[in-house]
C-alpha positions in Angstrom: 0.0 0.1 -0.1 1.4 3.3 -1.0 2.0 5.7 2.0 1.0 8.9 -0.1 -2.2 7.4 -1.2 -3.0 6.3 2.4 -2.1 9.7 3.9 -4.5 11.4 1.4 -7.2 8.9 2.5 -6.6 9.5 6.1 -6.9 13.2 5.7 -9.6 13.6 3.0 -11.8 10.5 2.3 -15.3 10.2 3.6 -17.3 7.0 4.6 -18.8 5.3 1.5 -18.9 2.1 -0.3 -15.0 2.1 -0.5 -13.9 3.6 3.0 -14.9 3.0 6.7 -13.3 4.9 9.6 -12.7 3.8 13.1 -11.9 5.7 16.3 -9.5 2.9 17.2 -8.3 -0.4 16.0 -10.3 -3.5 16.6 -9.5 -5.0 20.2 -9.0 -8.7 19.7 -9.3 -9.4 23.3 -13.0 -8.4 23.1 -15.3 -11.0 21.3 -17.7 -8.3 20.1 -15.0 -6.3 18.4 -13.7 -9.4 16.6 -17.3 -9.9 15.4 -17.5 -6.3 14.3 -14.3 -6.9 12.2 -15.6 -10.0 10.5 -18.8 -8.2 9.6 -17.0 -5.2 8.2 -14.7 -7.3 6.2 -17.6 -9.6 5.0 -19.7 -6.4 4.0 -16.9 -4.8 2.0 -16.0 -8.0 0.1 -19.6 -8.5 -0.9 -20.0 -4.9 -2.1 -21.1 -4.5 -5.7 -18.7 -1.6 -6.3 -15.6 -2.9 -7.8 -12.3 -1.7 -6.5 -10.1 -1.9 -3.3 -11.8 -1.2 -0.1 -10.3 0.3 3.0 -11.0 0.3 6.9 -8.9 3.1 8.4 -8.6 3.0 12.1 -7.4 5.7 14.3 -9.6 8.6 12.7 -12.8 9.9 14.0 -15.2 11.5 11.5 -17.9 14.0 12.4 -20.8 15.3 10.4 -20.4 19.0 11.3 -16.7 19.5 12.1 -13.2 18.4 11.0 -12.1 14.9 11.8 -9.9 14.0 14.8 -6.7 12.1 14.3 -6.3 10.0 17.3 -4.1 7.2 16.0 -4.5 3.7 17.3 -3.7 2.0 20.6 -0.4 0.3 20.0 -1.0 -2.4 22.2 -4.1 -3.5 20.4 -2.2 -3.9 17.1 -1.9 -7.6 15.9 0.2 -9.1 13.2 -1.4 -9.1 9.7 -1.4 -12.9 9.8 -3.8 -12.9 13.0 -6.3 -10.8 11.1 -6.1 -13.0 8.0 -6.3 -16.2 10.2 -9.6 -15.0 11.8 -11.1 -14.3 8.4 -10.0 -17.6 7.0 -11.5 -19.5 10.0 -15.0 -17.9 9.7 -15.7 -16.8 6.1 -16.0 -18.7 3.0 -14.8 -18.4 0.3 -11.4 -17.0 1.2 -11.1 -13.2 1.5 -7.7 -11.7 1.1 -7.1 -8.6 3.4 -3.8 -6.7 3.5 -2.8 -5.0 6.7 -0.5 -2.0 7.3 0.4 0.2 10.0 0.9 3.8 8.7 3.3 6.2 10.7 2.1 9.8 10.2 2.7 12.8 12.2 3.6 11.1 15.3 0.5 8.6 15.2 0.1 5.1 14.0 -3.0 4.2 11.9 -4.0 0.6 11.3 -5.1 0.2 7.5 -7.1 -2.8 6.2 -7.3 -3.3 2.6 -10.0 -5.6 1.2 -8.4 -6.3 -2.1 -10.3 -6.0 -5.4 -9.4 -9.4 -6.5 -12.0 -10.8 -4.0 -14.8 -11.4 -6.6 -16.0 -14.9 -5.7 -19.3 -13.5 -4.2 -21.3 -14.1 -2.2 -19.0 -14.4 0.9 -20.9 -15.9 3.9 -20.1 -16.8 7.5 -19.1 -20.5 7.4 -19.8 -21.2 11.1 -21.4 -19.7 14.3 -19.0 -17.1 15.8 -20.2 -15.5 19.0 -23.6 -13.9 18.2 -23.1 -14.2 14.5 -24.9 -17.0 13.0 -23.7 -19.4 10.4 -24.7 -18.4 6.9 -24.8 -14.6 7.6 -24.3 -12.5 4.5 -24.0 -8.7 4.8 -23.0 -6.2 2.1 -21.6 -2.6 2.3 -24.1 -0.1 0.8 -22.8 3.5 1.1 -22.0 4.1 4.7 -23.8 1.0 6.2 -23.5 -2.7 6.4 -26.8 -4.2 5.3 -28.2 -7.7 5.1 -28.3 -9.0 1.4 -31.6 -8.7 -0.5 -33.0 -10.9 -3.2 -31.8 -8.3 -5.7 -28.2 -8.5 -4.3 -28.3 -12.3 -4.6 -29.4 -12.0 -8.3 -26.5 -9.5 -8.9 -24.1 -11.9 -7.3 -25.3 -14.7 -9.7 -24.9 -12.4 -12.8 -21.4 -11.4 -11.6 -20.5 -15.0 -11.1 -21.9 -16.0 -14.6 -19.8 -13.2 -16.1 -16.6 -14.3 -14.2 -17.1 -17.7 -15.4 -16.9 -16.7 -19.0 -13.7 -15.3 -20.7 -12.8 -11.7 -19.6 -10.1 -10.3 -21.7 -8.3 -7.0 -20.8 -5.6 -4.9 -22.3 -2.6 -4.6 -20.0 0.6 -2.6 -20.1 4.1 -4.2 -19.8 6.1 -2.3 -17.3 9.6 -3.4 -16.0 9.0 -6.8 -17.9 5.7 -7.4 -15.8 2.1 -7.1 -16.8 0.4 -4.0 -15.3 -3.0 -2.4 -15.3 -1.5 0.8 -16.7 0.9 1.4 -19.6 4.2 3.2 -19.6 5.5 5.4 -22.5 9.2 5.0 -23.2 11.3 7.2 -25.4 14.0 5.7 -27.8 17.6 6.6 -26.7 20.0 5.5 -29.4 23.5 6.7 -28.7 25.8 7.8 -31.3 29.4 8.7 -30.7 29.7 11.8 -32.8 33.4 12.6 -31.7 34.8 9.3 -32.8 33.0 9.6 -36.3 34.5 13.1 -36.6 37.9 12.0 -35.7 37.8 9.2 -38.3 36.6 11.7 -41.0 39.2 14.3 -40.2 42.0 11.6 -40.4 40.9 10.7 -43.9 40.9 14.4 -44.8 44.4 14.9 -43.6 45.7 11.8 -45.5 44.0 13.2 -48.7 45.6 16.7 -48.2 49.1 15.1 -47.9 49.0 13.3 -51.2 51.0 14.6 -54.1 49.6 13.4 -57.3 51.9 11.9 -59.9 49.7 12.0 -63.0 49.8 9.1 -65.5 50.0 9.5 -69.2 47.6 6.7 -69.9 44.0 7.5 -71.0 42.5 4.0 -71.7 38.7 3.7 -70.7 36.7 6.4 -68.8 38.3 9.2 -67.0 37.3 9.1 -63.3 36.1 12.1 -61.3 34.2 12.3 -58.0 30.5 12.7 -58.8 28.8 16.1 -58.2 26.9 14.5 -55.2 30.0 13.2 -53.7 31.7 16.5 -53.9 28.6 18.4 -52.5 28.4 15.9 -49.5 32.1 16.4 -48.7 32.0 20.2 -49.2 28.9 20.6 -47.0 30.5 18.5 -44.2 33.6 20.6 -44.4 31.5 23.9 -44.2 29.6 22.7 -41.3 32.7 21.6 -39.4 34.9 24.7 -40.5 37.3 22.6 -42.4 39.3 24.3 -45.2 39.6 22.1 -48.3 42.6 22.8 -50.5 42.0 24.0 -54.2 43.0 20.6 -55.7 41.4 18.4 -53.1 39.2 16.6 -55.5 41.8 16.4 -58.3 42.6 12.6 -58.9 44.9 13.2 -61.9 44.5 11.1 -64.9 42.9 8.0 -63.4 40.9 6.0 -65.9 38.6 2.9 -65.4 37.8 0.3 -68.1 34.9 -2.2 -67.9 32.9 -4.1 -70.7 29.6 -3.3 -69.0 27.5 -2.7 -65.9 28.0 -5.7 -63.5 31.3 -6.7 -64.9 34.5 -6.4 -63.1 37.0 -3.8 -64.5 40.5 -2.3 -64.3 41.9 0.9 -63.1 44.7 2.7 -65.1 46.7 5.3 -63.3 49.6 5.9 -60.9 49.7 4.6 -57.3 49.1 8.1 -56.0 46.1 8.6 -58.3 44.5 5.4 -57.2 45.3 6.1 -53.5 43.6 9.6 -53.5 40.7 8.1 -55.5 40.2 5.4 -52.9 40.5 7.9 -50.0 38.1 10.3 -51.5 35.6 7.4 -52.1 36.2 6.2 -48.5 35.6 9.8 -47.2 32.4 10.2 -49.2 31.2 6.8 -47.9 32.2 7.6 -44.2 30.5 11.1 -44.3 27.3 9.4 -45.9 27.3 6.8 -43.2 27.8 9.4 -40.4 25.1 11.7 -41.6 22.8 8.7 -42.3 23.2 7.3 -38.8 22.9 10.8 -37.2 19.7 11.5 -39.0 18.2 8.1 -38.4 18.9 8.2 -34.8 17.5 11.7 -34.4 14.4 10.6 -36.1 14.1 7.5 -33.9 14.9 9.3 -30.6 11.9 11.7 -31.3 9.6 8.6 -30.9 7.8 7.0 -28.0 6.9 3.4 -27.7 4.3 1.4 -25.7 4.3 -2.3 -24.9 1.0 -3.9 -24.4 -0.5 -7.4 -23.8 -3.9 -9.0 -23.4 -4.9 -11.1 -20.4 -7.8 -13.5 -20.0 -8.9 -12.6 -16.4 -12.0 -14.8 -16.7 -12.4 -18.6 -16.2 -13.1 -19.9 -19.7 -11.0 -20.6 -22.8 -11.8 -18.3 -25.8 -10.7 -18.0 -29.3 -11.0 -15.7 -32.4 -10.2 -12.6 -30.3 -10.3 -9.4 -32.1 -8.6 -6.4 -30.3 -9.2 -2.8 -31.5 -7.3 0.0 -30.0 -8.4 3.7 -30.6 -5.7 6.3 -30.5 -5.4 10.0 -31.6 -4.3 10.0 -35.1 -2.0 13.0 -34.8 0.0 11.1 -32.1 0.2 7.6 -33.7 3.1 6.8 -35.9 1.7 4.5 -38.6 4.1 1.7 -39.5 4.3 2.7 -43.0 5.8 6.0 -42.0 8.6 4.5 -39.9 11.7 6.5 -40.4 13.7 5.2 -43.4 17.5 4.6 -43.1 19.5 6.4 -45.8 21.1 4.5 -48.8 24.5 4.5 -47.0 23.2 2.7 -43.9 20.1 0.7 -44.9 22.0 -2.5 -45.6 23.8 -2.4 -42.2 20.4 -1.8 -40.4 19.0 -4.7 -42.1 21.9 -7.1 -41.6 22.1 -6.1 -37.9 18.3 -6.9 -37.6 17.8 -3.5 -35.9 14.2 -3.4 -36.9 13.5 -6.0 -34.1 15.2 -3.7 -31.6 12.7 -1.0 -32.4 9.5 -3.0 -32.6 9.7 -6.4 -31.1 8.4 -6.8 -27.5 11.0 -8.9 -25.5 9.5 -12.2 -24.2 8.6 -11.8 -20.5 8.2 -14.5 -17.8 4.5 -15.6 -17.7 3.6 -14.2 -21.1 3.2 -15.9 -24.4 3.9 -14.7 -27.9 0.9 -13.9 -30.0 -0.6 -16.3 -32.6 -2.3 -13.9 -34.8 -5.0 -15.2 -37.1 -3.6 -13.6 -40.3 0.2 -14.1 -40.0 2.4 -12.1 -42.4 5.5 -14.1 -43.2 9.0 -12.5 -43.1 10.1 -11.4 -46.7 13.2 -12.9 -48.2 16.5 -10.8 -47.8 17.6 -8.9 -51.0 20.4 -10.9 -52.7 22.7 -10.3 -55.5 21.9 -12.1 -58.9 24.4 -13.6 -61.2 23.2 -13.0 -64.9 26.4 -14.5 -66.5 29.6 -16.1 -65.2 31.3 -12.7 -65.1 28.4 -10.3 -64.4 26.5 -9.9 -61.0 23.8 -7.4 -60.1 23.8 -6.2 -56.5 20.6 -5.3 -54.7 19.6 -1.7 -55.3 18.4 0.9 -52.6 14.9 0.3 -53.8 15.3 -3.5 -53.1 16.4 -2.8 -49.5 13.6 -0.2 -49.0 10.9 -2.9 -50.1 12.4 -5.4 -47.7 12.7 -2.9 -44.9 8.9 -2.0 -45.1 7.8 -5.7 -45.8 9.6 -6.8 -42.8 8.1 -4.0 -40.6 4.7 -5.2 -41.8 5.6 -8.9 -40.8 6.6 -7.7 -37.3 3.7 -5.2 -36.7 1.0 -7.5 -37.7 -1.7 -5.0 -37.2 -4.5 -3.7 -39.6 -4.5 0.1 -39.0 -7.6 2.0 -40.2 -7.4 5.8 -40.4 -10.4 7.9 -39.4 -10.9 11.6 -39.4 -9.3 12.1 -35.9 -8.4 8.7 -34.7 -6.5 5.5 -35.9 -8.0 2.1 -35.2 -5.3 -0.5 -34.6 -6.6 -4.1 -34.9 -5.2 -7.6 -34.4 -6.6 -11.0 -34.2 -5.4 -13.6 -31.7 -6.3 -17.2 -32.4 -6.9 -18.3 -28.7 -6.3 -17.5 -25.2 -6.7 -19.7 -22.0 -7.8 -18.6 -18.6 -5.2 -16.5 -16.8 -3.0 -16.5 -20.0 -1.2 -13.3 -20.9 -0.5 -12.9 -24.6 1.9 -10.1 -25.9 0.9 -7.7 -28.6 2.5 -8.4 -32.0 4.8 -5.5 -31.6 5.3 -2.2 -29.8 3.2 0.7 -30.7 4.9 3.9 -31.8 3.9 7.5 -31.1 5.1 10.9 -32.1 3.7 12.6 -28.8 2.9 11.6 -25.3 -0.7 10.4 -24.7 -2.8 9.9 -21.5 -4.8 6.9 -22.4 -5.7 4.2 -25.0 -9.3 3.1 -25.5 -10.0 -0.5 -26.5 -12.6 -2.8 -27.6 -12.4 -6.7 -27.6 -14.7 -9.1 -29.3 -14.3 -13.0 -29.1 -16.2 -16.1 -30.1 -17.2 -17.4 -26.7 -18.2 -14.1 -24.9 -21.3 -12.5 -26.3 -20.4 -9.2 -24.8 -18.1 -6.6 -26.5 -15.6 -5.7 -23.7 -14.9 -2.1 -23.7 -12.2 -0.5 -21.6 -9.4 2.2 -21.2 -5.8 1.7 -20.2 -4.0 4.7 -18.7 -0.5 6.1 -18.8 1.1 5.8 -15.4 3.1 9.0 -16.3 6.6 7.5 -15.4 8.0 8.1 -18.8 11.7 7.6 -19.3 
C-alpha cells in the first residue's frame, strides 16, 4: 500500500462504499470487536462496487466539524497474519485482506485493505461465531453494512456467470511485468559523434598530404568524384569549418575500363592517383554513413513506444479474439511512416536486424507470444543476382527499401484504419486460455505523449463486447 495514497485517504476521504473509519483499531481481546471486524470485512467483500476497499482505524469522523486524528492504541495492534487467520477460519470463500500500520505525524494508523481481486461473491459466515450465525451474508451499501436482499443475490449470480466466461483486458508491460497501466518509453539511441568526426578528419588529412603523380595513360573512362559526392564532402567541411585545398578533388588522369554494368573492370593510373581516389571514395562513404546514422537516430529518438498485452482474467477458454485500439491519429506513428535509413546505412540496419530492436516486445516471464489469425510471413532478404559467369547485379536501394517495409509489416502484424481524428489498430489472436497473458504483435509507436488508450475486444465465446481504457502511469523515461 502506497503511503502517499493512504495519507491522502486519512486526511480527506469520507465514509462510503469504499472507505470506513474507526476511532481505534479492533480490540481482539474483545469478542464483540472481533465480530465487528468480521462483519466489516464480509460487507466490503460483498459490495457491488468494484475496486479496493479500506478500513482506516485511528480517525474519528464527524458530520459537522473536522475529523480527529487519534491514531490507534499500539498494544491492540496484531500481526497481519492474525487478522487473516480470523477471516480464513470464519468466512468462505477465502477473502484476502492486506494490513499495514501507517506512521504519520507521530501517530500510528491501522489500515485494512480488502483487495479488489475478491470477486467470488457471495461471501458468507462459514460457522457460528459468538452472536453471529452461520450463513450470515452482509453487504456494504454506502456508509452502512446491510443484510443482502434478493436483488443482491441476483446480482451476485450475474457477476459469477460473467466471471465464469472469458474476460479479456488490455494490459501494459512495465519493468517486464504485466500492469493495469501502460508506460511510455522514449527511444535513446546513442551515437558517438566525436569518434566519427575523428575518423573523417583523419581521412581528410591523408588526402591533403598526397602529391599526385599523373599518369599518361588514358584508356577507358576518366574518373572524377560525382557532383553528389563533392557536394556531400563540401557541406560537411563547411559545417565543421574545415578548409579544403584547391586541388582537393583532383585525382589526376585516373581511368577505369569495364565491358559493362555488373562486370569487373580495371583501373589505369599511378599509385598516388589510385590512393587519392580510394581515400576520396572512403571519405564520401564515411560521411554518408555518419550523416545517415545521425539523421536516423534523431528521427528514432523523437519517438515514444508502448508495450501492451492482453490477459484473460476470466475462467473460460476463448478464441477468435479481435482487439481494437483507438488512439489519436495525430499522435500515432503508422508503421508505413517508420523512419527510413539512408542508402548508406540501410543494408547495415537490415543485416544487424535492428528493426527487431525498435519494434519487437521482449518475451517476458508468464507471457506468451501472439498467434495472430492472419500471420504475415517475413520477406526474403535482397540478394545479388548472377546474370552471367562474369556479371553480377547487386541489390539496389529500392530493393532494400521494399524489404525494410515488408519486414516491418511482418513484425507489426496489425490492420491500421485511419479515421478523421483517430486511428483504429486491430489484431486477431487465435486463442487464449484462462489467466493467460499474450503479448501484442509489436510495440506501438507515437510521436507525442498520450494519457490513455481506449480499446474494444470481441471474441467467439463471449457475447459481450468488452470495452475499456488503459491509462498512462506517467513514469516516462
